[in-house]
N, C-alpha and C positions, 0 to 999 in steps of 0.2 A: 460708787464714790463714798468716801468717808468724810464727814463734816465734823470739824473740830474749830478751836479758836487759837490764835497766836495773839498774845497781848490783847485780848478781848476782841479781836477782829476775826470774822469768819473766813475759814480757809476750807478748801477741799483737797483731798489726796486720792489717788487711785490706789486700788489694792496693790500692796507690794512696795509702794513708796515709803520712804522714811520721813520723819518729821523734817529733817534737814532739807530733803528734796522738795517736799511740799512748800516749805518756808522759802526756799530760792524761787521756785515757780511763782509764788504769790509776792514776791519783791521783798521779803524779810531778810536782813543780814543776821546770820549766826557765824561767828568766827570760827575758822578751822585752820589746821596746820597741816594735817596729814591727809586730808580728804581729797580724793581725786574721783571725777565723775565716771570714769571708765573702767574702774576697778572695784572690787569688793571693799567695803569700809575697812580701813586699818584699825580704827578705834584706839589709836595709840596717843594721839596728842591731847585729848580730853578737853579741848577748847570749846567744843561744840555743845558742852553741857548746857541742859535747860531744866526749868522746874515745871512740874505738872500738878494739877489738882488730885491726881491719883497715886502719887508716890510720895514718900517722905524725903527721900534723898534726891540728888541730882541724877539725870539720865543723859546718856549720850544720844544726841539727835541724829547722828550719822547712821546708827544701826537700829533705831527704835522706830517701829511704825506707829502712826497715830491710831487711835481707836475712836469710835463714834462718841462725840460729845467732850472729847478730852479738852481740858483748857491748858494751854502752854504758855509759859512765860519765857521770853528769850533775853530780857534785859531787866535786871534787879540789882540792887546793892550786893545781895548775896552772890549773884552770878559774876558781877564785876570783880569782887574780891577774890572769888575762886579762880577766875581766868587770869587775873593779874599775879596771883600766887603760882599758877601754872607756868606762866612766862618767867617769873623770877627763877623758877627752878630749871627752866630751859637754859637760861642765861648763865648759870653757875660757871660753866667753863668757857664762856664765850666773852671776848672783850665787848664792851658796849660801844666803843668807837670802832668801827669795823675797817679802819685803814689796812689791816694786815690781810684782808680776805679778798680774793678775786671777785667775789659776789657783791662787794660793797655797792649798795645803792640798788641792787636788783635781788634782794634776799627775803624770803617769807619770814624768816626768823627776825631780821632787823625790822621789817615792816610791822610785825606784831609786837615787838618790844616797844616800838614808838607808840603804836595804837594803844597799848595798855599802860603807857606812861612809866615804863621800868627804866629809870635813869641812874640807878645805883644797884650794886651787888648786895643783896640782903642775905644770901646763903653762901656758904662756901664748901668746897670739898677738896679733899686731898688730891693733888695732881697725881696721875698715874702715867708711867712710861708707857706710851702707846705709839708704836710704830706705824708709819704710813704704808700701807699696802699697795704694791704696783701689780695690777692684775691685767697685763696687757694694755687694752685700750682705756682701761679704768683704773684710776687711783682712788683709794679709800683712806680718809684720814680719820680714824676713830676719835681722835680728841676733839673734833668738830661735829661729829655725827650726834644728833638728838634722837635717834632711833625712831623717826617718824614713819618708817617702813615704806615710803613712797618708791624708793629704788627697788625694793623687794617686790612690791605689787607690780610695778610697771615691767620689770624684767621677767616676771614669772607669768603674769596675766595678759599683758599688751603684746609684749615681744614674743613671748612664748618659750624663752630659753630655759626657764626653770633652773637658773644657774646660781642664784644666791638666796640666802636665808638668814634669819637672826639666831645668833648664838646666845641663849639666855644665861645670865650669870650676874644678875643684879647690877651693881655700878659697873661691872666689867662686861656687860653685854655689848655685842658688836654684830656687824654684818659680816658674813663669811661665804666663801664660795660653798656650794653644796656637796661637790663630789671631790674636792682635793684642794691644794694650795694654788691650783691653776684655774683661772676663771675662763670657762667656755661660753663666752657671751658675744653677741653680735652687737 
């Protein structure tokens, strides 16, 4: 067992657990957008950042194991500012009133936007023409995708189809079929 603290409260973790997993087991809330319990950490959303007494910068709790005696802070002004700015960037291309979306009222992005009090667009980016892809049973709208990678990890690790991946290209990054323009996915 590894003994460490979260917000000055003692916590134990088993070898191989991350700070996020140990925090959740102990009843501490660390926000996430991309994290799924049954897959390897995506580490793409950055919302799970925490502070420790052993690092100068912020670290990702979803992929970092605790060490003996580590002091972790999960809520501070610095973390609130960082997480709020992350949400502002996610909301660049999304309407803050979600009436146009099928997921309105049942959306992680909308819930986190409200949680962090993002009520206005603080950043902007040039709109790009991004066509909706129709891959048989799945439709992909790259203009609404925040590249959280949940779909990639579920498809490849849980379903086992290994059918989609991320195509990296900065602001033009998107999810694509691995083998062709046709998606072979159950």
